[in-house]
Every structure is written in C-alpha cells, then in structure tokens.
N, C-alpha and C positions, 0 to 999 in steps of 0.2 A: 549365543542362542538369540535368535530374533523372535519378535512377537509383533502382532498387528497393533498399530496406533491409528486412531481415527482423527481425521481433519475434515473441515468443510470448506467448500469454495466460497470465498468472500463475495463473489459476484452473484451467485444464484443459490447457494446453500447446499449443493450436492455433496454427499458425504463419501469420502474415500478412506480406505484402509491401506496403510503402507507398512509392510513388514520391515522392521529395522532393529538394530541392537539397542539394548536398554541403556547403555552408557551415554548415548547421544542426548543432549539436553536441548529441548525446543526453545527458541527465542520468540518466534512469532510466525503467523501465517498472514500474509498481506497480498493485496492485489497488485503490488508493485515490488520490484527488487529493492533491497536495502543497499544504500551507497557503500561501496567497498566490499561487499560480499560477492563471492563467486558461486554460481549455481550450476548444477549438472542435471541431466535428465534422470528419471528414476531407473533407467536401464543401465546407467553408469554406476561406478563404485562411489556412492555418495558419503560413505563413512569418513572420507578424507576431504570432503568439500565443505563449504560454508552453508550450503543449503541445497534444496531440490526445487527445480522448476517443474511444476505440474500443469498439465493442460486438461481442463475439466471434461471428464467423460472418456478420455483416452486411457486404455489399460493394456498397452503392449508389454509392459514390464512384468517380470515375475515378482510376486510379492506385493503387487498393487492391484486393488480391486475396488470398484465403485459399488456401494452397498444398495443403491436404489432409494435410500433415505434422503430426505431433504429437510433442512432446518432453515429458519429465517436468516436471510442475509441482509446486510445493510448497504447495498450498492446504491449510492446516491444518484449516480448518473443514469442508471438503467434499473429502476425498481421493478420487481416482478419478472425478471428474466426467466425464460424457459430453463429447465434443468434436465440434463447437463447443458451448459452454455458453450463449451468449447474454448472459453477464454483462459489465458494463462494466469496462474497465481504462484506464490512463492512461499515455501517452507524454509525458514531460516533457523539455523542452529546457533547456540551460544558460542561465541568466539572469545579467545583469550589472546592477549598480547602482553608479554612481559609479566605474566602471572595475574593480569587484571582483565576482567570482563570488558569487552568492547561494547560501547553503547551504540545502538542502532540509530542511523540517521536516514530518514526517507529521502529518496531522490528529490532534488530541488524542482519545484514547479512554481514558476512565476505567474502571477495573475495580474491582469490589468483591469482595474475596476473603473467603470464609467467612461472609458476612452479618454480623449484629450479634455482636460479641464481648463479653467481659466489660466492665463499666463501670469497673473498676479492677484493680489487680494482685492476683493471688491470692497467698496466703502468710500468715504470722503476722499476727494481728489487733492487735498492739500488745504492750505490756509484760506483759499478763496472759495471753497466749496461750502455747501450747507446754507441754511436760511440766514438772512441778514436781519439784524435788529433795526431799531429806529436809528436814523442817521446813516445807514449803510454799514454799521459795524456788527 
C-alpha cells in the first residue's frame, strides 16, 4: 500500500508529493545525483531503483503531484528562483551492499581558486638577499 510523502525542490523550494511504498527508506534529496546511484523517472518502477530523478513542476506520473506550497530553499548559485523552477533534483533511497548501508558520495566537483598563482614561494632569494649590515655582511 502506498502513501504520499512530501519533498521539496532544493533549488526553489516547491513542494511535491510522491506516492510510494512505506518500506523504502529515504537517504537524501539533493540538487545533484549521488555517485554510484542509479535514478529513474517517477513514471518508471522506482521501487527497484536507487532513487528518483524529479524535474521541478512536471507531473506526468501517476502518484506525483505538486502541492503549490513553497518552502525556503538554499540554492547558493541562484537564490530566489521562481517556483516551480523546472530544474532537476534527486531523491535517493538508502542502499545496502553486503548487508551494510552504502555511504553517499556527492559527484566530484573540482574548483580552481584564484587562477594561476605564483610558481614558487615569495620571500628572500637566498643568502645574498636582504639588507646588508655594516661592512657588507
């Protein structure tokens, strides 16, 4: 027997209800897929999947409905997005391998801070650098 469970879009805060079975345990709702998880559309049989890929505001699937409610979202890149925003987000279920829960790892995102920096340390250039004392020492 399924029942509606509420989630919100992490980009804009739009609230969605997804009807699903009670035995599924939620891991997280994120704006990005978790590394190693497989996601299906809400129109597919998601009981055997690792999670569901949702598109904010789209409701073609039976058992999926957008409530019209909006909560505060913490989208750092685009604060104050219109709701619904149409962006994808991911509902991840708890996964087990060899009887142990698999820890979620977000996809790798490498950041370059400050562009190209100096090629070496700044400072004295060796024994001949710096102020000289009396007699040149």
